[in-house]
C-alpha positions as CSV (number, residue, x, y, z in Angstrom):
1,M,85.5,72.8,34.9
2,K,88.9,71.8,34.8
3,Y,89.5,69.3,32.1
4,R,92.6,66.9,31.4
5,I,93.8,64.8,28.3
6,L,95.1,61.2,28.7
7,L,97.7,60.2,26.2
8,Y,98.1,55.8,26.5
9,Y,99.0,52.6,25.3
10,K,99.6,49.1,25.9
11,Y,100.7,46.1,23.9
12,T,99.2,43.5,25.5
13,K,96.8,40.0,24.5
14,I,93.0,41.0,23.6
15,E,90.6,38.7,23.5
16,N,87.8,39.8,20.5
17,P,88.7,43.2,20.0
18,E,85.4,43.9,18.5
19,A,83.3,43.2,21.4
20,F,85.9,44.9,23.5
21,A,85.9,47.8,21.4
22,A,81.5,48.3,21.6
23,E,81.9,47.7,25.6
24,H,84.6,50.2,26.0
25,L,82.5,52.6,23.7
26,E,79.5,52.4,25.7
27,Y,81.2,52.5,29.1
28,C,83.4,55.7,27.8
29,K,80.5,57.4,26.1
30,N,78.5,57.0,29.4
31,L,81.5,58.4,31.4
32,G,81.4,61.5,29.0
33,L,84.4,60.9,27.5
34,K,85.6,62.3,24.2
35,G,88.7,61.1,21.7
36,R,89.6,58.2,20.0
37,I,91.3,54.7,20.9
38,M,92.2,51.8,19.1
39,I,92.0,48.3,20.0
40,A,93.5,44.7,18.3
41,E,94.4,41.9,19.3
42,E,98.1,43.4,20.1
43,G,96.6,46.2,22.5
44,I,94.9,49.2,23.2
45,N,96.1,52.9,22.0
46,G,94.1,55.4,23.0
47,T,93.8,59.9,24.0
48,V,90.8,60.8,25.5
49,S,89.5,63.9,27.3
50,G,87.4,64.4,29.9
51,T,87.3,66.6,33.4
52,V,89.4,65.6,36.0
53,E,86.8,63.5,37.5
54,Q,86.3,61.7,34.7
55,T,89.4,61.0,33.6
56,D,89.8,60.0,37.2
57,A,87.4,57.5,37.1
58,Y,88.7,56.1,33.9
59,M,92.0,55.4,35.2
60,K,91.1,53.4,38.1
61,H,88.2,51.1,36.0
62,M,91.1,51.1,33.5
63,H,93.7,49.9,36.4
64,E,91.1,47.5,37.6
65,D,91.8,45.2,34.8
66,P,94.6,42.9,35.1
67,R,96.0,43.4,31.3
68,F,95.7,47.2,32.1
69,A,96.7,47.2,35.4
70,D,100.4,48.6,34.7
71,L,99.3,50.9,32.4
72,W,100.8,54.4,31.6
73,F,98.8,57.7,31.4
74,K,100.8,60.7,30.6
75,I,97.9,63.3,31.9
76,D,98.0,67.3,30.0
77,D,95.5,70.1,31.8
78,A,93.1,71.6,29.1
79,P,90.8,74.2,29.8
80,K,88.4,72.2,27.6
81,H,88.0,68.6,25.8
82,A,90.1,68.2,22.9
83,F,88.0,65.7,20.9
84,R,84.5,66.5,19.6
85,K,83.4,63.0,19.7
86,M,84.2,59.1,21.3
87,K,85.3,57.2,18.7
88,V,86.6,53.2,19.9
89,K,87.6,51.1,17.1
90,A,88.7,47.6,16.6
91,R,91.7,47.4,14.3
92,K,94.5,45.0,12.7
93,E,97.3,47.1,14.7
94,I,96.6,49.8,16.9
95,V,99.2,51.4,14.8
96,N,98.9,51.1,11.5
97,W,102.7,49.6,10.4
98,S,101.0,46.7,7.8
99,M,104.2,44.9,8.4
100,S,105.2,41.6,6.6
101,E,104.9,38.8,8.3
102,E,109.0,38.7,8.3
103,D,109.7,42.2,9.5
104,D,106.9,42.8,11.8
105,V,108.1,42.7,15.6
106,D,106.5,42.0,19.0
107,P,107.5,45.1,21.6
108,N,107.4,42.3,24.3
109,Q,109.9,40.3,22.7
110,V,112.0,43.1,20.8
111,T,112.4,46.6,21.3
112,G,115.1,49.0,21.7
113,K,116.4,50.4,25.4
114,Y,114.7,52.4,27.5
115,L,116.1,56.3,27.9
116,T,114.7,58.4,30.7
117,P,114.3,62.0,29.9
118,K,117.5,63.0,31.8
119,E,119.6,59.8,30.0
120,W,117.9,61.2,26.7
121,K,119.2,64.4,27.3
122,E,122.7,63.1,27.9
123,A,122.5,60.3,24.9
124,M,121.6,63.0,22.4
125,E,124.5,65.4,23.4
126,S,126.9,62.7,23.4
127,E,129.2,62.7,20.1
128,D,128.7,60.2,17.5
129,V,125.2,59.8,18.4
130,I,122.1,59.4,15.3
131,I,118.7,60.4,16.5
132,I,115.9,59.1,14.5
133,D,112.4,61.0,14.6
134,G,110.1,58.5,14.6
135,R,107.0,60.3,13.6
136,N,105.8,61.7,9.8
137,D,107.5,64.6,8.1
138,Y,103.9,66.8,9.0
139,E,104.8,65.8,12.6
140,Y,109.3,66.7,12.0
141,D,108.7,70.0,10.1
142,I,106.9,71.9,13.1
143,G,109.0,70.8,15.7
144,H,111.6,68.0,16.4
145,F,114.8,67.0,18.6
146,K,118.2,69.4,17.4
147,G,120.1,67.1,15.0
148,A,117.1,65.0,14.2
149,I,116.9,63.1,11.1
150,R,114.0,64.1,9.3
151,P,111.8,61.2,8.1
152,E,110.8,61.1,4.2
153,V,107.5,59.4,5.4
154,E,104.3,60.6,5.3
155,T,102.8,57.2,7.1
156,T,104.5,54.7,9.6
157,R,103.8,52.2,7.3
158,E,106.5,53.4,4.8
159,F,109.3,53.3,7.6
160,P,110.9,49.6,7.1
161,Q,111.3,50.7,3.4
162,W,113.2,54.5,4.4
163,I,115.3,52.9,7.0
164,R,116.6,50.1,4.3
165,E,117.2,52.7,1.7
166,N,119.1,55.2,4.1
167,L,120.4,54.4,7.6
168,S,121.9,51.2,6.5
169,Q,124.7,53.0,6.8
170,F,124.4,53.7,10.8
171,K,124.5,49.8,11.8
172,D,127.1,50.2,13.9
173,K,126.3,53.9,15.5
174,K,124.6,54.5,18.8
175,V,121.2,55.1,17.4
176,L,118.2,57.1,19.2
177,T,114.6,57.1,18.5
178,Y,112.0,59.4,19.8
179,C,108.2,60.0,18.5
180,T,104.9,61.6,20.9
181,G,104.2,59.2,23.6
182,G,106.4,56.2,22.6
183,I,104.0,53.7,21.6
184,R,105.8,54.3,17.4
185,C,109.1,53.3,18.4
186,E,108.4,50.4,20.6
187,K,108.2,48.6,17.1
188,L,110.2,51.2,14.9
189,S,113.2,50.2,17.7
190,G,112.2,46.3,18.0
191,F,112.7,46.3,14.2
192,L,115.9,48.4,14.1
193,V,117.4,46.0,16.4
194,K,115.9,43.2,13.9
195,E,117.5,44.7,10.8
196,G,120.9,44.3,12.7
197,F,121.4,47.9,14.4
198,Q,123.8,47.5,17.4
199,D,122.7,50.3,19.9
200,V,119.3,51.3,19.5
201,S,117.8,53.1,22.0
202,Q,113.9,55.2,22.5
203,L,112.8,57.8,24.7
204,H,110.5,56.0,27.5
205,G,107.1,57.8,27.3
206,G,107.6,59.6,24.3
207,I,108.4,63.5,23.8
208,V,105.5,64.3,26.1
209,T,107.2,62.9,28.6
210,Y,110.5,64.5,28.0
211,G,108.4,68.1,27.6
212,H,106.8,67.4,31.3
213,D,110.1,66.8,32.8
214,P,111.2,68.8,35.7
215,E,114.3,68.0,34.6
216,T,115.0,68.4,31.7
217,Q,112.0,70.8,30.8
218,G,111.8,70.2,27.4
219,E,115.5,71.0,26.9
220,G,117.0,70.6,23.2
221,W,113.9,70.4,21.6
222,E,112.9,73.1,18.5
223,G,109.6,74.1,17.8
224,K,105.8,72.7,19.1
225,L,104.9,69.1,19.1
226,Y,102.2,67.6,17.1
227,V,98.9,66.4,18.6
228,F,96.3,64.4,17.0
229,D,93.5,66.2,18.7
230,E,91.8,69.5,18.1
231,R,95.2,71.4,20.1
232,I,97.1,70.3,17.1
233,A,100.5,71.6,18.0
234,V,101.4,72.2,21.7
235,P,104.8,73.7,23.5
236,V,107.7,71.0,24.8
237,N,110.5,73.5,25.4
238,K,110.3,75.7,28.2
239,I,113.2,77.1,28.2
240,E,113.5,78.1,25.0
241,D,110.4,78.1,22.7
242,K,111.9,78.2,18.9
243,V,109.8,79.0,16.1
244,I,111.0,76.4,13.5
245,A,108.1,76.2,10.7
246,K,107.1,79.0,8.3
247,C,103.7,80.0,7.3
248,Y,102.7,77.9,4.3
249,H,101.0,81.7,2.4
250,C,103.4,84.1,3.8
251,G,106.4,82.8,4.6
252,K,106.5,84.4,8.2
253,P,108.2,82.3,11.1
254,H,104.9,80.3,12.7
255,D,103.7,77.3,14.4
256,R,99.9,76.9,13.9
257,Y,98.8,74.2,12.1
258,V,95.3,74.5,10.6
259,N,93.2,72.0,8.7
260,C,92.1,73.1,4.7
261,A,88.3,74.6,5.0
262,N,87.5,72.4,2.2
263,P,86.2,69.3,3.3
264,F,87.3,67.5,0.3
265,C,91.1,68.1,0.7
266,H,91.8,68.9,4.8
267,K,95.3,68.9,4.3
268,Q,97.3,70.3,7.5
269,H,99.5,73.2,6.7
270,V,101.2,75.9,8.6
271,C,99.5,79.4,8.3
272,C,99.6,82.6,10.9
273,E,96.3,84.2,12.0
274,E,96.7,87.4,9.3
275,C,96.7,85.2,6.2
276,E,93.7,82.2,7.7
277,P,91.3,85.2,6.4
278,L,92.8,86.4,3.2
279,H,92.9,82.5,2.1
280,K,89.9,81.0,3.8
281,R,92.2,78.5,5.7
282,S,92.7,77.2,2.7
283,C,95.8,75.6,1.1
284,S,95.2,76.4,-2.7
285,K,93.4,78.8,-4.9
286,E,91.5,75.7,-5.8
287,C,90.3,75.1,-2.1
288,E,89.9,78.7,-1.3
289,E,87.1,78.5,-4.7
290,H,85.7,75.2,-3.8
291,P,82.1,75.3,-3.5
292,A,82.3,73.3,-0.4
293,N,84.7,75.7,1.5
294,R,83.4,75.6,4.9
295,Y,85.6,78.8,6.5
296,E,82.4,81.5,6.6
297,L,79.9,78.7,7.6
298,E,82.3,77.5,10.8
299,L,82.9,81.0,11.2
300,Q,79.2,82.1,11.7
301,M,78.6,78.5,13.7
302,A,81.9,80.0,15.8
303,R,79.9,83.5,16.3
304,E,76.3,81.6,17.0
305,E,77.8,79.5,19.5
306,A,79.7,82.1,21.3
307,A,76.3,84.6,21.6
308,R,74.5,81.5,22.9
309,E,77.5,80.9,25.8
310,Q,77.6,84.9,26.6
311,Q,73.4,84.8,27.1
312,E,73.7,81.3,28.9
313,T,76.3,83.2,31.4
314,Q,74.3,85.9,31.8
315,E,71.1,84.0,32.7
316,A,73.1,82.0,35.0
């Protein structure tokens, strides 16, 4: 069975986001989708997975709503669901910027210029350009565009202060911003414009779109793309698969992110296949020895699930 992953967002007015979220959750569950969707008065931000038939039905349903008639879905093929559950939450923002009223921007009013993948590639290769990664530091560490500035932030809401403290000297430069699917750059680039940066552009559709573009083929990207689902990291550059991250334990070049098996930590870190069993998929000795460590339990559950699937296949 073929599956797909849909990544999308739309800044548009949604009245009563709590009611919309409850109705939307029921619809997605009945359809059989799994994923995570944020609803706010300012719009919608989601990633869902399902079969080709389920995702086709979902896209059709959304496009029939006038608010989402032009909703742009970025589509990835997948061998299975990329999520375990279906969650739809009403929030204050569809991305947590937590900006002050003075700093906040409406992307429908102020945002950077959109660049197609081809235009982005050409702009990256030009001289005297500043490339800002609009994601968090751990996302940058596993993969980024060549020459991009590493954001010293762990959360999106830290960006305004970081920009003011570190980038104000570049206000007269050509500035390029990018993120996973484009949503964070809508406000990030708009904030830069409000701060007085003279020439601000953003990669339209984000890294995901750039990696799928037949002309660029992801050229200029180094490493893997961090994604917020069970895949954790996916390839982008179709021309050169360059590994830039290192195993947290042994230092070997690797780009496989895992979650710490201690549920009270759950820190994501790069870990090679050889080190995972040696350290029980843990980020520290304390987590490895923690009584709640789930590594052995999850291994046993995986073995039991594989055995059930094998038996079902033999009986079919």
